[in-house]
C-alpha positions as CSV (number, residue, x, y, z in Angstrom):
1,X,110.6,-62.9,-75.3
2,X,107.4,-64.4,-74.9
3,X,108.4,-65.0,-71.2
4,X,108.9,-61.5,-70.7
5,X,105.7,-60.6,-72.1
6,X,104.1,-63.0,-70.0
7,X,105.7,-61.8,-67.0
8,X,104.6,-58.3,-67.9
9,X,101.0,-59.3,-68.3
10,X,100.9,-61.2,-65.0
11,X,102.2,-57.9,-63.5
12,X,99.6,-55.9,-65.2
13,X,97.0,-58.4,-64.1
14,X,98.0,-58.3,-60.4
15,X,98.0,-54.3,-60.6
16,X,94.6,-54.6,-62.0
17,X,93.5,-56.8,-59.2
18,X,95.0,-54.7,-56.6
19,X,93.3,-51.8,-58.0
20,X,89.9,-53.6,-58.1
21,X,90.4,-54.5,-54.3
22,X,91.2,-51.0,-53.5
23,X,88.1,-49.7,-55.1
24,X,85.9,-52.5,-53.8
25,X,87.4,-51.6,-50.0
26,X,86.4,-47.8,-50.7
27,X,82.9,-48.8,-51.7
28,X,82.3,-51.0,-48.5
29,X,83.8,-48.7,-46.1
30,X,80.9,-46.2,-46.0
31,X,78.6,-49.0,-45.3
32,X,80.6,-50.2,-42.5
33,X,80.8,-46.9,-41.1
34,X,76.9,-46.5,-41.4
35,X,76.1,-50.0,-39.8
36,X,78.6,-49.9,-37.1
37,X,78.3,-49.5,-33.4
38,X,76.1,-46.9,-31.9
39,X,78.8,-45.2,-29.9
40,X,80.4,-44.5,-33.2
41,X,77.4,-42.7,-34.6
42,X,76.2,-39.0,-34.0
43,X,72.6,-39.2,-33.5
44,X,70.2,-36.5,-34.6
45,X,67.0,-36.5,-32.7
46,X,64.0,-36.3,-34.9
47,X,62.4,-32.9,-35.1
48,X,59.5,-32.8,-32.7
49,X,56.5,-30.9,-33.2
50,X,54.2,-29.7,-30.3
51,X,50.6,-30.6,-30.5
52,X,48.7,-27.9,-31.9
53,X,47.2,-25.6,-29.1
54,X,44.0,-23.7,-29.2
55,X,43.7,-20.5,-28.0
56,X,40.3,-19.6,-26.2
57,X,39.5,-16.0,-25.7
58,X,37.9,-15.6,-22.2
59,X,35.6,-12.8,-21.9
60,X,36.0,-10.7,-18.7
61,X,32.8,-9.7,-17.3
62,X,32.8,-6.1,-15.6
63,X,32.7,-6.1,-11.8
64,X,29.1,-6.3,-10.7
65,X,27.6,-3.0,-9.4
66,X,24.6,-2.2,-7.6
67,X,21.9,-0.6,-9.3
68,X,21.6,3.0,-7.5
69,X,18.8,3.2,-5.0
70,X,16.4,5.9,-5.8
71,X,14.6,7.3,-2.9
72,X,10.9,8.4,-3.4
73,X,10.5,12.0,-2.9
74,X,8.9,12.9,0.2
75,X,5.4,13.7,0.1
76,X,3.1,15.6,2.4
77,X,0.1,13.7,3.7
78,X,-3.2,14.7,4.6
79,X,-5.2,13.0,7.5
80,X,-8.8,12.4,6.3
81,X,-11.4,11.7,9.0
82,X,-12.8,8.3,8.9
83,X,-16.4,7.5,9.7
84,X,-16.6,5.4,13.0
85,X,-17.0,1.7,12.5
86,X,-19.7,1.7,15.2
87,X,-22.6,3.9,15.5
88,X,-23.3,5.9,18.4
89,X,-24.9,4.4,21.4
90,X,-27.7,6.6,23.0
91,X,-28.2,6.2,26.7
92,X,-31.6,4.7,27.8
93,X,-34.6,7.3,28.4
94,X,-33.9,8.4,32.1
95,X,-36.7,8.2,34.7
96,X,-37.7,11.8,35.6
97,X,-37.1,11.7,39.4
98,X,-36.4,15.5,39.5
99,X,-32.5,14.9,39.5
100,X,-30.6,17.6,37.9
101,X,-28.0,17.4,35.2
102,X,-24.6,19.4,34.7
103,X,-25.3,22.4,32.8
104,X,-23.2,22.0,29.6
105,X,-23.5,24.2,26.6
106,X,-22.8,22.5,23.2
107,X,-23.6,25.1,20.8
108,X,-26.6,26.7,19.1
109,X,-29.5,25.4,17.3
110,X,-31.2,27.8,14.7
111,X,-34.6,27.2,13.1
112,X,-35.2,30.2,10.7
113,X,-38.6,29.1,9.7
114,X,-40.0,29.6,13.4
115,X,-37.7,32.2,14.5
116,X,-35.6,30.1,16.9
117,X,-31.8,30.6,17.5
118,X,-30.8,29.6,21.1
119,X,-28.3,27.5,23.0
120,X,-28.3,23.9,22.8
121,X,-27.3,21.9,26.0
122,X,-26.3,18.5,26.9
123,X,-29.2,16.3,28.5
124,X,-32.9,15.4,28.4
125,X,-34.0,15.8,32.0
126,X,-36.5,18.5,32.8
127,X,-33.9,20.5,34.7
128,X,-32.0,20.7,31.4
129,X,-34.9,21.2,29.0
130,X,-36.3,23.9,31.4
131,X,-33.2,25.8,30.2
132,X,-33.3,25.1,26.5
133,X,-33.3,22.5,23.9
134,X,-31.4,19.4,25.2
135,X,-29.1,17.0,23.1
136,X,-29.9,13.3,23.9
137,X,-26.7,11.9,25.4
138,X,-25.0,9.2,23.3
139,X,-26.7,10.1,20.0
140,X,-24.7,11.5,17.1
141,X,-23.3,15.0,17.4
142,X,-24.1,17.4,14.4
143,X,-22.1,16.7,11.5
144,X,-21.3,13.0,12.7
145,X,-22.8,9.8,11.1
146,X,-25.8,8.8,12.9
147,X,-28.9,10.5,14.3
148,X,-28.5,13.8,16.2
149,X,-31.5,13.8,18.6
150,X,-32.6,17.0,20.5
151,X,-35.7,17.6,22.7
152,X,-37.4,21.0,23.8
153,X,-40.5,22.1,25.5
154,X,-43.5,23.4,23.6
155,X,-45.5,25.5,26.4
156,X,-43.2,26.1,29.3
157,X,-40.3,28.3,30.0
158,X,-38.8,29.5,26.9
159,X,-40.9,27.0,24.8
160,X,-38.4,26.8,21.9
161,X,-40.2,24.1,20.1
162,X,-43.7,25.5,20.3
163,X,-44.2,26.0,16.6
164,X,-42.5,22.6,15.8
165,X,-45.7,21.5,13.8
166,X,-45.2,24.5,11.4
167,X,-42.1,23.1,9.9
168,X,-42.4,21.7,6.2
169,X,-40.0,19.6,4.1
170,X,-36.9,21.6,3.1
171,X,-37.0,23.9,6.0
172,X,-33.6,24.0,7.7
173,X,-32.3,23.5,11.2
174,X,-28.9,24.8,11.6
175,X,-26.4,23.6,14.4
176,X,-23.5,25.6,15.2
177,X,-20.7,23.8,17.1
178,X,-17.2,24.7,18.2
179,X,-15.7,22.6,15.4
180,X,-18.2,23.7,12.6
181,X,-21.6,24.7,11.1
182,X,-24.1,22.1,9.9
183,X,-27.4,22.5,8.1
184,X,-30.1,19.8,8.1
185,X,-33.3,19.7,6.1
186,X,-36.6,18.7,7.1
187,X,-37.7,15.5,5.6
188,X,-41.0,14.6,7.3
189,X,-43.1,15.2,10.5
190,X,-45.0,12.4,12.4
191,X,-47.0,12.0,15.8
192,X,-46.3,9.1,17.9
193,X,-46.9,7.8,21.4
194,X,-44.4,8.3,24.1
195,X,-43.4,4.7,24.0
196,X,-41.7,5.1,20.6
197,X,-38.2,5.2,21.7
198,X,-37.1,4.0,18.4
199,X,-37.1,7.6,17.3
200,X,-33.5,7.7,19.0
201,X,-32.2,5.0,16.8
202,X,-29.1,5.7,15.1
203,X,-28.4,5.6,11.4
204,X,-25.7,4.9,9.1
205,X,-26.4,8.4,7.3
206,X,-26.1,11.9,9.0
207,X,-29.8,12.6,10.3
208,X,-31.3,14.5,13.1
209,X,-34.5,14.2,15.0
210,X,-36.3,16.9,17.0
211,X,-39.2,16.0,19.3
212,X,-41.5,17.6,21.9
213,X,-44.8,16.9,23.5
214,X,-48.1,17.1,21.7
215,X,-50.6,18.5,21.6
216,X,-49.1,21.6,23.2
217,X,-49.7,21.3,26.9
218,X,-50.1,17.5,27.0
219,X,-47.9,14.6,27.2
220,X,-50.0,12.2,25.5
221,X,-47.9,12.1,22.5
222,X,-44.8,13.2,20.7
223,X,-44.4,15.3,17.7
224,X,-41.3,14.2,15.7
225,X,-39.5,16.1,13.1
226,X,-37.0,13.9,10.8
227,X,-34.1,15.7,9.0
228,X,-30.9,15.0,7.0
229,X,-27.6,16.8,6.4
230,X,-27.9,19.2,3.6
231,X,-25.6,18.0,0.9
232,X,-24.1,15.1,3.3
């Protein structure tokens, strides 16, 4: 009886041992699978994260445009006479050899104070002065910068400058030319020697000079009247 019990215990013990071996096998098996050959594994690649990107806003410049060209409005211009850079150059006093000059009328000369209103010619030779007052060639023309020099007789022919000595400061001498009318005022009168050729010198102002022999009927002296353009 005891033998049967022993045998039964032994069988129970063996069964218990078999059961424990089976449980141990079931516990170890997953570990073997986890540590087995790589070929028996299904690899899952680690999740990758892209490096963070930075978005830069690029400012688009508008296409360059040329500034509109503005043309200045057309303007009319007026030509203003400019004074000559050089003064007039009178000719030298000619020797009176009896030679004649070409008759040339320039305009008129008017001296209201002594009743003169006559033609003014170009030239100072006797052949010219015998016909009227003459403008010294090369001196300024009436209205121009410089010295307008005019000679005339006092006792012969029409004797236009007979009473030149009666003029007083402020009296007018008026030249009427094809290009305009110009009034000069008497400034002073003087008596000089015939050698005083400086009376024809040119000035940077608008002046005039009248001269004739003095005293009347003699050539010993010259009477000279100096003028300046009125308002000029």
